[in-house]
DSSP file (Angstrom, degrees, kcal/mol; ACC not computed):
  #  RESIDUE AA STRUCTURE BP1 BP2  ACC     N-H-->O    O-->H-N    N-H-->O    O-->H-N    TCO  KAPPA ALPHA  PHI   PSI    X-CA   Y-CA   Z-CA
    1    1 A M              0   0    0      0, 0.0     2,-0.1     0, 0.0     3,-0.1   0.000 360.0 360.0 360.0 134.3   37.6  -65.7  -54.3
    2    2 A A        -     0   0    0      1,-0.1     2,-0.1     0, 0.0     0, 0.0  -0.372 360.0 -91.6 -78.0 160.6   34.6  -67.2  -52.6
    3    3 A L        -     0   0    0     -2,-0.1    -1,-0.1     1,-0.1     2,-0.1  -0.446  42.0-116.2 -68.9 142.9   31.9  -69.0  -54.4
    4    4 A D     >  -     0   0    0     -2,-0.1     4,-2.4     1,-0.1     5,-0.2  -0.451  27.9-109.0 -77.0 160.5   29.0  -67.0  -55.7
    5    5 A Q  H  > S+     0   0    0      1,-0.2     4,-2.6     2,-0.2     5,-0.2   0.846 115.2  52.7 -61.2 -38.6   25.6  -67.7  -54.2
    6    6 A A  H  > S+     0   0    0      2,-0.2     4,-2.0     1,-0.2    -1,-0.2   0.927 111.9  44.8 -65.5 -45.0   24.2  -69.3  -57.4
    7    7 A K  H  > S+     0   0    0      2,-0.2     4,-2.2     1,-0.2    -2,-0.2   0.908 114.8  49.0 -65.0 -42.2   27.0  -71.7  -57.8
    8    8 A K  H  X S+     0   0    0     -4,-2.4     4,-2.5     1,-0.2    -2,-0.2   0.914 111.1  49.2 -64.6 -43.5   27.0  -72.6  -54.1
    9    9 A A  H  X S+     0   0    0     -4,-2.6     4,-2.5    -5,-0.2    -1,-0.2   0.868 109.7  52.9 -63.7 -36.6   23.2  -73.2  -54.1
   10   10 A E  H  X S+     0   0    0     -4,-2.0     4,-1.8     2,-0.2    -1,-0.2   0.919 110.9  45.7 -64.7 -44.2   23.5  -75.4  -57.2
   11   11 A I  H  X S+     0   0    0     -4,-2.2     4,-2.1     2,-0.2    -2,-0.2   0.916 113.5  49.5 -65.5 -43.3   26.2  -77.6  -55.5
   12   12 A I  H  X S+     0   0    0     -4,-2.5     4,-1.6     1,-0.2    -2,-0.2   0.914 110.5  50.5 -62.8 -42.5   24.1  -77.8  -52.3
   13   13 A A  H  < S+     0   0    0     -4,-2.5    -1,-0.2     1,-0.2    -2,-0.2   0.855 111.5  49.0 -63.8 -34.5   21.0  -78.8  -54.3
   14   14 A K  H  < S+     0   0    0     -4,-1.8    -1,-0.2     1,-0.2    -2,-0.2   0.894 122.7  28.6 -73.3 -39.7   22.9  -81.5  -56.2
   15   15 A Y  H  < S+     0   0    0     -4,-2.1    12,-0.2    -5,-0.1    -2,-0.2   0.440  88.4 118.8-105.9  -0.2   24.5  -83.2  -53.2
   16   16 A A     <  -     0   0    0     -4,-1.6     6,-0.1    -5,-0.2     3,-0.1  -0.379  52.8-151.0 -68.6 144.8   22.0  -82.5  -50.4
   17   17 A R  S    S+     0   0    0     -2,-0.1     2,-0.3     1,-0.0    -1,-0.1   0.702  79.2   9.8 -88.7 -22.2   20.4  -85.5  -48.7
   18   18 A S  S >  S-     0   0    0      1,-0.0     3,-0.9     3,-0.0    -1,-0.0  -0.835  92.0 -86.9-143.5-177.2   17.2  -83.7  -47.8
   19   19 A E  T 3  S+     0   0    0     -2,-0.3    -3,-0.1     1,-0.2    -1,-0.0   0.896 123.9  33.7 -64.7 -43.0   15.6  -80.3  -48.6
   20   20 A N  T 3  S+     0   0    0     -3,-0.0     2,-0.6     2,-0.0    -1,-0.2   0.160  86.6 127.8-100.2  18.2   17.2  -78.3  -45.8
   21   21 A D    <   +     0   0    0     -3,-0.9    -6,-0.1     1,-0.2    -5,-0.1  -0.651  10.8 142.0 -82.5 116.8   20.6  -80.1  -45.8
   22   22 A T        +     0   0    0     -2,-0.6    -1,-0.2    -6,-0.1    -9,-0.0   0.432  69.6  46.1-126.4  -5.7   23.5  -77.7  -46.1
   23   23 A G  S    S+     0   0    0      4,-0.1    -2,-0.1     5,-0.0    -7,-0.0   0.264  71.3 127.2-127.1  14.0   26.1  -79.3  -43.9
   24   24 A S  S  > S-     0   0    0      1,-0.1     4,-2.4     4,-0.0     5,-0.2  -0.248  72.8-106.2 -67.8 164.4   26.2  -83.0  -44.6
   25   25 A T  H  > S+     0   0    0      1,-0.2     4,-2.6     2,-0.2     5,-0.2   0.882 119.1  53.5 -60.4 -40.3   29.6  -84.5  -45.4
   26   26 A E  H  > S+     0   0    0      1,-0.2     4,-2.3     2,-0.2    -1,-0.2   0.910 109.6  47.7 -63.7 -41.6   28.8  -84.9  -49.1
   27   27 A V  H  > S+     0   0    0    -12,-0.2     4,-2.5     2,-0.2     5,-0.2   0.924 112.4  49.4 -64.9 -44.0   27.8  -81.2  -49.4
   28   28 A Q  H  X S+     0   0    0     -4,-2.4     4,-2.5     1,-0.2     5,-0.2   0.920 111.8  48.4 -61.5 -43.8   31.0  -80.1  -47.6
   29   29 A V  H  X S+     0   0    0     -4,-2.6     4,-2.4     1,-0.2    -1,-0.2   0.901 111.6  50.1 -64.3 -40.4   33.2  -82.3  -49.7
   30   30 A A  H  X S+     0   0    0     -4,-2.3     4,-1.9     2,-0.2    -2,-0.2   0.910 112.3  46.7 -65.4 -41.9   31.6  -81.0  -52.9
   31   31 A L  H  X S+     0   0    0     -4,-2.5     4,-1.9     2,-0.2    -2,-0.2   0.916 113.7  47.8 -66.2 -42.8   32.0  -77.4  -51.9
   32   32 A I  H  X S+     0   0    0     -4,-2.5     4,-2.5    -5,-0.2    -2,-0.2   0.894 109.4  54.3 -64.5 -38.9   35.6  -77.9  -50.9
   33   33 A T  H  X S+     0   0    0     -4,-2.4     4,-2.3     1,-0.2    -1,-0.2   0.890 106.9  50.9 -62.9 -39.3   36.3  -79.7  -54.2
   34   34 A D  H  X S+     0   0    0     -4,-1.9     4,-2.1     2,-0.2    -1,-0.2   0.910 111.5  47.4 -64.8 -41.2   34.9  -76.8  -56.1
   35   35 A R  H  X S+     0   0    0     -4,-1.9     4,-2.6     2,-0.2    -2,-0.2   0.888 110.6  52.6 -65.9 -38.3   37.2  -74.4  -54.2
   36   36 A I  H  X S+     0   0    0     -4,-2.5     4,-2.3     2,-0.2    -2,-0.2   0.910 108.9  50.0 -62.6 -42.6   40.2  -76.7  -54.8
   37   37 A T  H  X S+     0   0    0     -4,-2.3     4,-2.0     2,-0.2    -2,-0.2   0.916 111.5  48.4 -62.0 -43.6   39.5  -76.7  -58.5
   38   38 A Y  H  X S+     0   0    0     -4,-2.1     4,-2.3     1,-0.2    -2,-0.2   0.938 112.9  47.0 -62.5 -47.0   39.3  -72.9  -58.6
   39   39 A L  H  X S+     0   0    0     -4,-2.6     4,-2.5     1,-0.2    -1,-0.2   0.861 108.7  55.6 -65.9 -34.2   42.6  -72.5  -56.6
   40   40 A T  H  X S+     0   0    0     -4,-2.3     4,-1.0     2,-0.2    -1,-0.2   0.927 110.5  44.7 -62.7 -44.5   44.4  -75.1  -58.8
   41   41 A E  H  X S+     0   0    0     -4,-2.0     4,-0.9     1,-0.2     3,-0.4   0.889 112.3  53.1 -65.8 -38.3   43.5  -73.1  -61.9
   42   42 A H  H >X S+     0   0    0     -4,-2.3     4,-2.0     1,-0.2     3,-0.6   0.898 107.9  50.6 -62.4 -40.9   44.5  -69.9  -60.2
   43   43 A L  H 3< S+     0   0    0     -4,-2.5    -1,-0.2     1,-0.2    -2,-0.2   0.689  97.9  67.1 -75.9 -16.7   47.9  -71.3  -59.2
   44   44 A K  H 3< S+     0   0    0     -4,-1.0    -1,-0.2    -3,-0.4     3,-0.2   0.849 114.1  30.3 -67.8 -32.3   48.6  -72.4  -62.8
   45   45 A T  H << S+     0   0    0     -4,-0.9     2,-0.6    -3,-0.6    -2,-0.2   0.735 123.6  48.1 -96.9 -25.7   48.7  -68.7  -63.8
   46   46 A N    ><  +     0   0    0     -4,-2.0     3,-1.5    -5,-0.2    -1,-0.2  -0.693  64.3 167.8-115.9  77.3   50.0  -67.3  -60.6
   47   47 A K  T 3  S+     0   0    0     -2,-0.6    -1,-0.1     1,-0.3    -4,-0.1   0.714  72.5  53.0 -67.2 -22.6   52.9  -69.5  -59.7
   48   48 A K  T 3  S+     0   0    0      1,-0.1     2,-1.7     2,-0.0    -1,-0.3   0.285  72.8 112.8 -98.2  11.2   54.4  -67.3  -57.0
   49   49 A D    <>  +     0   0    0     -3,-1.5     4,-1.5     1,-0.2     3,-0.1  -0.599  36.2 166.9 -84.6  82.3   51.1  -67.0  -54.9
   50   50 A H  H  >  +     0   0    0     -2,-1.7     4,-2.1     1,-0.2    -1,-0.2   0.789  68.2  58.8 -73.8 -28.3   52.3  -68.9  -51.9
   51   51 A S  H  > S+     0   0    0      2,-0.2     4,-1.9     1,-0.2    -1,-0.2   0.889 107.9  46.8 -68.7 -36.9   49.5  -67.8  -49.6
   52   52 A S  H  > S+     0   0    0      2,-0.2     4,-2.3     1,-0.2    -1,-0.2   0.860 109.6  54.9 -69.2 -34.7   46.9  -69.3  -52.0
   53   53 A R  H  X S+     0   0    0     -4,-1.5     4,-2.2     2,-0.2    -2,-0.2   0.899 107.5  49.3 -64.5 -39.8   49.1  -72.5  -52.2
   54   54 A L  H  X S+     0   0    0     -4,-2.1     4,-2.0     2,-0.2    -2,-0.2   0.906 110.6  50.3 -65.0 -41.5   49.0  -72.8  -48.5
   55   55 A G  H  X S+     0   0    0     -4,-1.9     4,-2.2     1,-0.2    -2,-0.2   0.879 108.9  52.6 -62.8 -38.1   45.2  -72.4  -48.5
   56   56 A L  H  X S+     0   0    0     -4,-2.3     4,-2.4     2,-0.2    -2,-0.2   0.919 108.3  49.9 -62.8 -44.5   45.0  -75.0  -51.2
   57   57 A L  H  X S+     0   0    0     -4,-2.2     4,-2.0     1,-0.2    -1,-0.2   0.881 110.2  50.7 -63.6 -37.4   47.0  -77.5  -49.1
   58   58 A K  H  X S+     0   0    0     -4,-2.0     4,-2.3     2,-0.2    -1,-0.2   0.903 110.3  49.6 -65.8 -40.9   44.7  -76.8  -46.1
   59   59 A L  H  X S+     0   0    0     -4,-2.2     4,-2.6     2,-0.2    -2,-0.2   0.896 109.2  51.6 -65.0 -39.7   41.6  -77.4  -48.1
   60   60 A V  H  X S+     0   0    0     -4,-2.4     4,-2.2     1,-0.2    -1,-0.2   0.906 111.2  48.1 -63.8 -40.9   43.0  -80.7  -49.5
   61   61 A G  H  X S+     0   0    0     -4,-2.0     4,-2.1     2,-0.2    -2,-0.2   0.896 111.2  49.9 -65.6 -40.1   43.7  -81.8  -45.9
   62   62 A Q  H  X S+     0   0    0     -4,-2.3     4,-2.1     2,-0.2    -2,-0.2   0.913 111.9  48.0 -65.2 -42.1   40.3  -80.9  -44.8
   63   63 A R  H  X S+     0   0    0     -4,-2.6     4,-2.5     1,-0.2    -2,-0.2   0.884 109.4  54.2 -64.9 -37.8   38.7  -82.7  -47.7
   64   64 A R  H  X S+     0   0    0     -4,-2.2     4,-2.1     2,-0.2    -2,-0.2   0.907 108.8  48.1 -62.8 -41.8   40.9  -85.8  -46.9
   65   65 A R  H  X S+     0   0    0     -4,-2.1     4,-2.2     2,-0.2    -2,-0.2   0.907 112.1  49.2 -65.9 -41.0   39.7  -85.8  -43.3
   66   66 A L  H  X S+     0   0    0     -4,-2.1     4,-2.4     1,-0.2    -2,-0.2   0.905 111.7  48.8 -64.4 -40.7   36.0  -85.5  -44.3
   67   67 A M  H  X S+     0   0    0     -4,-2.5     4,-2.4     2,-0.2    -1,-0.2   0.871 109.1  53.0 -67.3 -36.0   36.4  -88.3  -46.9
   68   68 A R  H  X S+     0   0    0     -4,-2.1     4,-1.9     2,-0.2    -1,-0.2   0.917 110.7  47.4 -63.2 -42.9   38.1  -90.5  -44.2
   69   69 A Y  H  X S+     0   0    0     -4,-2.2     4,-2.2     1,-0.2    -2,-0.2   0.915 112.4  49.4 -62.9 -43.6   35.2  -89.9  -41.9
   70   70 A L  H  X S+     0   0    0     -4,-2.4     4,-3.0     1,-0.2     8,-0.3   0.885 109.9  50.9 -65.1 -39.0   32.7  -90.7  -44.7
   71   71 A K  H  < S+     0   0    0     -4,-2.4    -1,-0.2     1,-0.2    -2,-0.2   0.887 112.4  47.1 -64.9 -38.6   34.5  -93.9  -45.6
   72   72 A K  H  < S+     0   0    0     -4,-1.9    -2,-0.2    -5,-0.2    -1,-0.2   0.860 120.8  36.4 -70.9 -35.7   34.5  -95.0  -42.0
   73   73 A S  H  < S+     0   0    0     -4,-2.2     2,-0.3     1,-0.2    -2,-0.2   0.874 134.4   6.5 -89.3 -39.5   30.8  -94.2  -41.5
   74   74 A D     X  -     0   0    0     -4,-3.0     4,-1.8    -5,-0.2    -1,-0.2  -0.786  55.3-173.9-151.2 100.3   29.2  -95.1  -44.8
   75   75 A L  H  > S+     0   0    0     -2,-0.3     4,-2.4     1,-0.2     5,-0.2   0.843  86.0  56.5 -66.4 -35.6   31.2  -96.8  -47.6
   76   76 A Q  H  > S+     0   0    0      1,-0.2     4,-2.1     2,-0.2    -1,-0.2   0.929 109.2  44.9 -64.0 -45.7   28.4  -96.7  -50.2
   77   77 A R  H  > S+     0   0    0      2,-0.2     4,-2.6     1,-0.2     5,-0.2   0.865 111.7  55.0 -64.8 -35.8   28.1  -92.9  -49.9
   78   78 A W  H  X S+     0   0    0     -4,-1.8     4,-2.1    -8,-0.3    -2,-0.2   0.929 108.8  46.7 -62.6 -46.2   31.9  -92.6  -50.0
   79   79 A N  H  X S+     0   0    0     -4,-2.4     4,-2.1     2,-0.2    -2,-0.2   0.902 113.3  50.1 -62.6 -41.0   32.1  -94.5  -53.2
   80   80 A T  H  X S+     0   0    0     -4,-2.1     4,-2.3     1,-0.2    -2,-0.2   0.951 113.7  42.5 -63.7 -50.9   29.3  -92.5  -54.8
   81   81 A I  H  X S+     0   0    0     -4,-2.6     4,-2.1     1,-0.2     6,-0.2   0.854 112.7  55.0 -66.8 -33.9   30.8  -89.1  -53.9
   82   82 A K  H  X>S+     0   0    0     -4,-2.1     5,-1.9    -5,-0.2     4,-1.0   0.911 112.4  41.5 -66.1 -42.7   34.3  -90.2  -54.9
   83   83 A T  H  <5S+     0   0    0     -4,-2.1    -2,-0.2     3,-0.2    -1,-0.2   0.885 114.3  51.5 -74.3 -37.0   33.2  -91.2  -58.4
   84   84 A E  H  <5S+     0   0    0     -4,-2.3    -2,-0.2     1,-0.2    -1,-0.2   0.894 118.7  36.1 -66.5 -38.8   30.9  -88.2  -59.0
   85   85 A L  H  <5S-     0   0    0     -4,-2.1    -1,-0.2    -5,-0.2    -2,-0.2   0.573 106.7-123.0 -92.0  -9.4   33.6  -85.7  -58.0
   86   86 A G  T  <5 +     0   0    0     -4,-1.0     2,-0.4     1,-0.2    -3,-0.2   0.875  50.1 165.1  72.1  37.1   36.5  -87.6  -59.5
   87   87 A I      < -     0   0    0     -5,-1.9    -1,-0.2    -6,-0.2     2,-0.1  -0.730  28.3-140.1 -90.7 133.9   38.5  -87.7  -56.3
   88   88 A R              0   0    0     -2,-0.4    -1,-0.0     1,-0.1    -5,-0.0  -0.386 360.0 360.0 -82.6 168.7   41.4  -90.2  -56.1
   89   89 A N              0   0    0     -2,-0.1    -1,-0.1    -7,-0.0    -2,-0.0   0.495 360.0 360.0 -68.9 360.0   42.1  -92.2  -52.9
């Protein structure tokens, strides 16, 4: 299930770096993290949903690549987003 518009707008407003920012690395990581959380809860009740499990693994890999880029480009922003979202290394 995709995020509803209100939830997505709330996440974008919280992590945006400027008023019209919707695609910065922090916003992308926050949106992906929310989808990962949703899929994790979904898979706790639907253990045989292998297509959702594959989608979850792809999202985790995409978030990992974005976090690697953020760590390489700006360590301070990486530390901030990591602690706010509760992401492990």
